[in-house]
C-alpha positions as CSV (number, residue, x, y, z in Angstrom):
1,M,33.1,135.2,180.1
2,E,32.4,138.1,182.4
3,E,35.0,140.8,182.9
4,L,37.1,141.1,186.0
5,P,35.7,143.8,188.4
6,S,37.5,147.1,188.0
7,R,39.1,146.9,191.4
8,E,42.9,147.2,191.8
9,I,44.7,145.6,194.7
10,C,47.3,148.3,195.2
11,I,45.3,151.4,194.3
12,R,44.4,153.9,196.9
13,E,43.3,157.5,196.7
14,E,44.8,159.9,199.1
15,L,42.5,160.9,201.9
16,P,42.2,164.6,203.0
17,G,45.1,165.4,205.3
18,Q,47.2,162.4,204.3
19,P,50.9,163.4,205.0
20,T,53.4,163.9,202.3
21,S,56.4,161.4,202.1
22,F,59.8,162.9,202.8
23,S,62.9,161.1,201.6
24,L,66.1,160.9,203.6
25,Y,69.4,160.1,201.9
26,V,71.8,157.6,203.7
27,G,75.1,157.1,202.0
28,H,78.5,155.3,202.2
29,L,76.8,151.9,202.7
30,N,78.8,148.7,202.4
31,S,78.4,147.6,198.8
32,Q,79.7,144.1,199.6
33,Y,76.3,143.2,201.1
34,S,73.2,142.4,199.1
35,Q,70.4,145.0,198.8
36,D,68.2,143.0,201.1
37,T,70.9,142.7,203.7
38,L,71.6,146.4,203.7
39,C,67.8,147.1,204.0
40,C,67.6,144.8,207.1
41,L,70.7,146.4,208.7
42,L,69.3,149.9,208.2
43,K,65.9,148.9,209.4
44,Q,67.4,147.5,212.6
45,I,69.5,150.7,213.2
46,L,66.3,152.8,212.8
47,A,64.5,150.5,215.2
48,S,67.3,151.0,217.8
49,I,66.5,154.7,217.8
50,N,62.7,154.0,218.1
51,V,61.9,154.6,214.4
52,N,59.9,151.7,213.0
53,V,59.7,151.5,209.2
54,Q,58.7,148.8,206.8
55,K,61.1,147.3,204.2
56,Q,58.9,149.0,201.5
57,D,59.9,152.4,203.1
58,I,63.6,151.8,202.3
59,E,65.0,151.9,198.7
60,I,68.5,150.5,198.3
61,V,70.5,151.6,195.3
62,K,73.7,149.7,194.5
63,K,76.3,150.5,191.9
64,Q,79.7,148.9,191.2
65,K,81.6,150.1,194.3
66,C,79.0,152.3,196.1
67,A,75.6,152.0,197.7
68,Y,73.1,154.3,199.3
69,A,69.6,154.3,200.6
70,L,66.5,156.5,200.4
71,V,64.3,156.2,203.5
72,H,60.7,157.5,203.0
73,L,59.1,159.0,206.0
74,D,55.5,160.3,206.4
75,S,56.0,163.6,208.3
76,E,58.6,166.4,208.5
77,S,58.9,166.0,212.3
78,T,59.9,162.3,211.9
79,Y,62.2,163.2,209.1
80,Q,64.0,165.9,211.2
81,A,64.2,163.6,214.2
82,V,65.7,160.7,212.2
83,L,68.1,163.1,210.5
84,N,69.4,164.5,213.8
85,Q,69.9,161.1,215.4
86,L,71.6,159.5,212.4
87,Q,74.1,162.4,212.2
88,D,75.3,161.5,215.7
89,P,76.9,158.0,215.4
90,S,77.3,157.7,219.2
91,R,73.5,157.2,219.5
92,L,73.6,154.2,217.1
93,E,74.4,150.6,217.8
94,Q,78.0,150.2,216.8
95,S,78.0,146.6,215.8
96,L,75.3,147.2,213.2
97,L,76.8,150.5,212.1
98,N,80.2,148.8,211.4
99,K,78.5,146.3,209.1
100,L,76.3,148.8,207.4
101,V,79.0,151.4,206.6
102,M,81.8,150.9,204.1
103,K,85.2,150.5,205.8
104,G,87.1,153.8,206.1
105,K,83.9,155.8,205.7
106,T,81.4,157.5,208.0
107,L,77.7,157.3,207.6
108,S,76.5,160.1,205.3
109,V,73.1,161.5,206.0
110,G,71.2,164.3,204.4
111,E,68.1,165.4,202.5
112,A,67.4,163.6,199.2
113,N,67.6,165.6,196.0
114,R,63.8,165.9,195.8
115,R,60.9,165.5,198.0
116,K,58.3,163.0,196.8
117,P,55.0,164.8,195.9
118,S,51.9,163.9,197.8
119,Y,49.1,162.1,196.0
120,R,47.0,165.2,196.2
121,E,49.7,167.1,194.3
122,V,49.9,164.3,191.7
123,S,46.1,164.3,191.2
124,E,45.9,168.1,190.9
125,N,49.0,168.7,188.8
126,G,49.0,165.6,186.8
127,S,51.3,162.6,186.9
128,P,54.5,162.6,184.8
129,Y,53.5,159.1,183.7
130,K,50.6,159.3,181.3
131,N,47.9,156.7,181.0
132,T,48.6,155.3,184.4
133,M,46.3,154.9,187.4
134,L,47.0,156.7,190.6
135,Q,48.6,154.1,192.9
136,S,50.0,154.2,196.4
137,P,53.8,153.4,196.4
138,P,54.9,150.2,198.0
139,W,56.0,151.9,201.2
140,K,52.5,153.2,201.8
141,M,50.9,149.8,201.8
142,N,50.6,147.6,204.8
143,R,51.4,144.0,204.1
144,R,48.5,142.6,206.0
145,T,46.2,145.0,204.1
146,Q,47.6,143.8,200.8
147,W,47.1,140.1,201.7
148,T,43.5,140.8,202.9
149,E,42.6,142.8,199.8
150,A,44.2,140.3,197.5
151,A,42.4,137.4,199.0
152,E,39.1,139.2,198.9
153,T,39.5,140.1,195.3
154,V,40.3,136.5,194.3
155,S,37.3,135.3,196.4
156,N,34.9,137.8,194.7
157,T,36.0,136.8,191.2
158,K,36.7,133.0,191.4
159,N,33.1,132.2,190.5
160,N,33.1,134.5,187.4
161,L,36.6,134.1,186.1
162,A,38.8,131.1,185.9
163,L,42.3,132.5,186.7
164,S,45.3,130.6,185.8
165,W,47.9,129.9,188.5
166,R,50.3,132.5,187.0
167,N,47.6,135.2,186.8
168,R,46.3,134.5,190.3
169,S,49.8,134.7,191.7
170,S,50.4,138.1,190.1
171,L,47.3,139.4,191.9
172,I,48.0,138.0,195.3
173,F,51.7,138.9,195.7
174,T,51.8,142.5,194.6
175,G,54.6,144.2,196.6
176,A,54.8,141.3,199.0
177,L,58.4,140.1,198.3
178,S,61.7,141.8,198.7
179,D,64.7,141.6,196.3
180,G,68.4,141.0,196.8
181,I,69.1,137.6,198.4
182,M,65.4,136.8,198.0
183,L,64.0,136.4,194.5
184,S,62.3,139.4,193.0
185,Q,58.5,139.0,192.5
186,D,58.6,138.4,188.8
187,L,61.5,135.9,188.9
188,M,60.0,134.1,191.9
189,M,56.6,133.8,190.2
190,S,58.2,132.6,187.0
191,E,60.2,129.9,188.8
192,I,57.2,128.7,190.8
193,A,55.1,128.4,187.6
194,E,57.8,126.6,185.7
195,D,59.6,124.5,188.3
196,H,56.9,123.7,190.8
197,E,53.3,123.0,191.1
198,K,51.2,125.3,193.2
199,L,52.1,124.6,196.8
200,V,49.0,123.3,198.5
201,Y,48.8,122.4,202.2
202,A,49.0,118.7,203.0
203,E,49.4,117.8,199.3
204,V,52.4,116.2,197.6
205,F,55.0,118.6,196.3
206,Q,55.8,118.1,192.6
207,T,59.0,119.5,191.1
208,A,61.5,119.0,188.4
209,L,64.4,119.9,190.6
210,T,67.0,117.2,191.5
211,N,69.5,117.0,194.3
212,A,67.2,118.4,196.9
213,E,66.8,118.0,200.7
214,Y,63.5,118.3,202.5
215,K,62.8,119.3,206.2
216,R,59.5,119.5,207.9
217,G,60.5,122.3,210.2
218,G,58.2,123.5,212.9
219,G,58.7,124.2,216.6
220,E,62.1,125.8,217.3
221,Y,63.6,124.8,214.0
222,L,64.2,128.3,212.6
223,S,66.0,129.5,215.8
224,M,67.7,126.2,216.8
225,T,68.4,124.0,213.8
226,F,68.2,126.0,210.6
227,K,71.6,127.7,211.0
228,H,73.3,124.3,211.3
229,H,71.5,123.0,208.2
230,I,72.6,126.1,206.3
231,R,76.2,125.1,207.0
232,K,75.8,121.4,206.3
233,Y,73.7,121.4,203.1
234,S,75.3,124.5,201.6
235,C,78.7,123.1,202.0
236,A,77.7,119.7,200.6
237,F,75.9,121.3,197.6
238,L,78.9,123.6,196.9
239,N,81.2,120.5,196.9
240,N,78.9,118.8,194.5
241,D,76.9,120.3,191.6
242,G,74.6,122.5,193.6
243,G,71.2,121.7,195.2
244,N,68.1,123.0,197.1
245,L,67.1,122.8,200.7
246,F,63.3,123.0,201.3
247,V,62.0,123.8,204.8
248,G,58.2,123.2,205.3
249,I,58.1,120.0,203.2
250,D,58.7,116.6,204.8
251,E,60.7,113.7,203.5
252,K,57.7,112.3,201.7
253,H,57.4,115.6,199.8
254,V,54.2,116.6,201.6
255,V,53.7,120.3,201.9
256,W,53.1,121.6,205.5
257,G,54.7,125.0,205.4
258,I,56.3,126.9,208.3
259,Q,55.2,130.0,210.2
260,C,57.3,132.9,208.9
261,N,56.5,136.6,209.2
262,D,58.3,139.7,207.9
263,K,60.7,139.8,210.9
264,D,61.6,136.1,210.4
265,E,62.3,136.7,206.8
266,D,64.7,139.6,207.6
267,R,66.4,137.5,210.3
268,L,66.8,134.5,208.0
269,C,68.3,136.6,205.2
270,L,70.9,138.0,207.6
271,M,71.6,134.5,209.0
272,V,72.2,133.0,205.6
273,D,74.4,135.9,204.6
274,S,76.5,135.8,207.7
275,V,77.0,132.0,207.6
276,L,77.9,131.8,203.9
277,K,80.3,134.8,204.0
278,G,82.5,132.7,206.5
279,F,82.9,129.8,204.0
280,R,86.3,129.1,202.5
281,P,86.9,129.6,199.6
282,P,84.6,132.6,199.5
283,V,81.0,132.1,198.3
284,L,79.8,134.8,195.9
285,P,76.3,136.3,196.2
286,E,75.3,134.8,192.9
287,N,76.0,131.3,194.2
288,Y,73.0,131.3,196.5
289,K,69.5,132.7,196.9
290,L,66.8,132.4,199.6
291,S,63.1,132.2,198.6
292,F,59.9,132.3,200.6
293,L,57.3,130.3,198.6
294,P,53.5,130.8,199.3
295,V,51.3,128.0,200.7
296,Y,47.6,127.6,199.9
297,K,44.7,125.9,201.7
298,A,41.8,125.2,199.4
299,D,42.7,128.1,197.1
300,T,43.0,130.5,200.0
301,L,46.4,132.1,200.7
302,C,47.9,131.4,204.1
303,V,49.5,134.8,204.9
304,F,52.4,133.7,207.1
305,L,52.7,130.1,206.1
306,K,55.7,129.7,203.7
307,V,58.0,127.1,202.3
308,I,61.6,128.3,202.6
309,Q,63.9,127.4,199.7
310,L,67.6,127.8,199.9
311,T,69.2,127.3,196.4
312,I,73.0,126.7,196.1
313,Q,74.7,126.8,192.8
314,P,78.6,126.7,192.6
315,S,80.4,128.8,190.1
316,K,80.7,127.1,186.7
317,A,83.9,128.7,185.6
318,Q,86.2,126.8,188.0
319,E,89.5,125.8,186.5
320,E,90.1,123.1,189.1
321,P,88.1,121.2,191.8
322,M,87.5,123.3,194.9
323,L,86.7,121.9,198.4
324,Y,84.6,124.2,200.5
325,E,84.6,124.3,204.2
326,T,82.1,126.1,206.6
327,D,82.8,129.1,208.8
328,Q,83.6,126.6,211.6
329,G,86.2,124.7,209.5
330,E,84.0,121.7,208.8
331,V,83.7,119.8,205.5
332,Y,80.5,118.1,204.3
333,L,80.3,116.0,201.2
334,P,77.6,113.9,199.4
335,L,78.9,110.3,199.4
336,D,76.9,107.5,198.0
337,G,73.8,109.7,197.8
338,I,74.0,110.7,201.5
339,I,75.4,113.9,202.9
340,Q,78.1,113.1,205.4
341,G,80.2,115.1,207.7
342,P,82.0,116.7,209.3
343,L,84.6,114.5,207.6
344,L,88.0,113.3,208.8
345,G,91.2,113.9,206.8
346,S,91.1,110.4,205.2
347,A,87.6,110.9,203.8
348,I,88.6,114.4,202.4
349,Q,91.7,112.8,200.8
350,E,89.5,110.2,199.1
351,W,87.2,112.8,197.8
352,C,90.1,114.8,196.4
353,R,91.4,111.6,194.7
354,Q,88.1,110.9,193.1
355,R,87.6,114.4,191.9
356,W,91.1,114.6,190.4
357,T,90.6,111.2,188.8
358,I,87.5,112.6,187.1
359,E,89.4,115.7,186.0
360,V,92.2,113.7,184.6
361,K,89.7,111.5,182.7
362,K,88.1,114.6,181.3
363,L,91.5,116.0,180.2
364,E,92.4,112.6,178.5
365,E,89.1,112.6,176.6
366,K,89.7,116.2,175.5
367,M,93.2,115.3,174.4
368,S,92.0,112.3,172.5
369,S,89.4,114.4,170.8
370,M,92.0,117.0,169.8
371,L,94.3,114.3,168.4
372,Q,91.5,113.0,166.2
373,E,90.8,116.5,165.0
374,K,94.5,117.0,164.3
375,E,94.5,113.8,162.1
376,Q,91.5,115.0,160.2
377,L,93.1,118.3,159.5
378,E,96.3,116.6,158.3
379,K,94.3,114.5,155.9
380,Q,92.5,117.5,154.6
381,L,95.8,119.3,154.1
382,Q,97.2,116.3,152.2
383,Q,94.2,116.2,150.0
384,K,94.6,119.9,149.2
385,D,98.3,119.5,148.4
386,Q,97.5,116.6,146.1
387,L,94.8,118.8,144.4
388,I,97.4,121.5,143.9
389,V,99.8,119.1,142.3
390,D,97.1,117.8,139.9
391,L,96.2,121.3,138.9
392,Q,99.8,122.1,138.1
393,H,100.1,119.0,135.9
394,Q,97.0,120.0,134.0
395,N,98.3,123.5,133.5
396,E,101.6,122.1,132.1
397,E,99.9,119.8,129.7
398,Q,97.7,122.6,128.4
399,A,100.7,124.8,127.9
400,K,102.4,122.0,125.8
401,K,99.4,121.6,123.7
402,M,99.1,125.3,123.1
403,K,102.8,125.5,122.1
404,A,102.4,122.6,119.6
405,T,99.4,124.3,118.1
406,S,101.2,127.6,117.6
407,K,104.2,125.8,115.8
408,L,101.7,124.1,113.4
409,C,100.2,127.5,112.6
410,V,103.6,129.0,111.8
411,I,104.5,126.1,109.4
412,L,101.2,126.5,107.5
């Protein structure tokens, strides 16, 4: 088998005159939001002051109760302009600023602790990471360029090297997915490889997932209908055992995909976050995730054609049944295999009765099991007591024999 050509998808040497990247520190971010949501909010605020950056230009760092961002800019003039504008909150869009910044705090902006070295400096002075190739960071790569180079690489090598689906995926999607509410690249590729077949346009979707809903999408679906479906299916899945909503696959499980670019992904992430944060009881970030799965046509990647997967998984450590309602006070439930709602009070009462009946039955079974275990332990205890009594009798008999033997010896 011939070796793969020594071309790397994300490797670029710096051209003469390529600007150095300057890092801007933005602190006091609202740690209640996911990293991807904070990235989207900060990106929109920068866009409002006529500074357009890619998601790869923004690094979000979250700790337990604090969060901050590093914004990577190409020139010192842009860096100074952004710094001056962010230091004046009156220039910023207040609705976005109130969401971005932690309550009771003001936006903290300043120079990062260190300036990122240019690639020329790295090549001349040596990289701190030995045995690694000089690579452009994610924020220097244009997504369209990545897709194009990836597709070209796979096209040039497909006649010489039979790549598995997992290997081919790792080539194509380098740096193309975001984290936070969306799956990280490695996790997403792992799940696609394990749970799904490769998503091919106009072919049947094969998956091991159960309790899933499928929507063809298309037209004005993302702007008109998707938000309602987030409420409906998320509520129903939370009130059951979880589930998945797929957009871009019809009811016959045929893959069609849906047009979705970078801005659409940002907008959908914010939409899902805002809707689910209004649910009662509160929905935790680990209870849901949004994924954008790639679609292929004859082994060629369709750049902006995706299948959207919304996964809902209720918390397992619930002491009692919980009935979730949407941000609009509506309740949806899966009844007889069909998601129904918004429900009337009588239907909700019937659901509560059924759920509590199940819980009572579980408690009765648990109590019965504990009683059986108690009886077994009592039997074991009785057996041990009997064994102790038998041993005591044996000891007494041995003592009598030894006493009689000693008397005989004295007489002799």
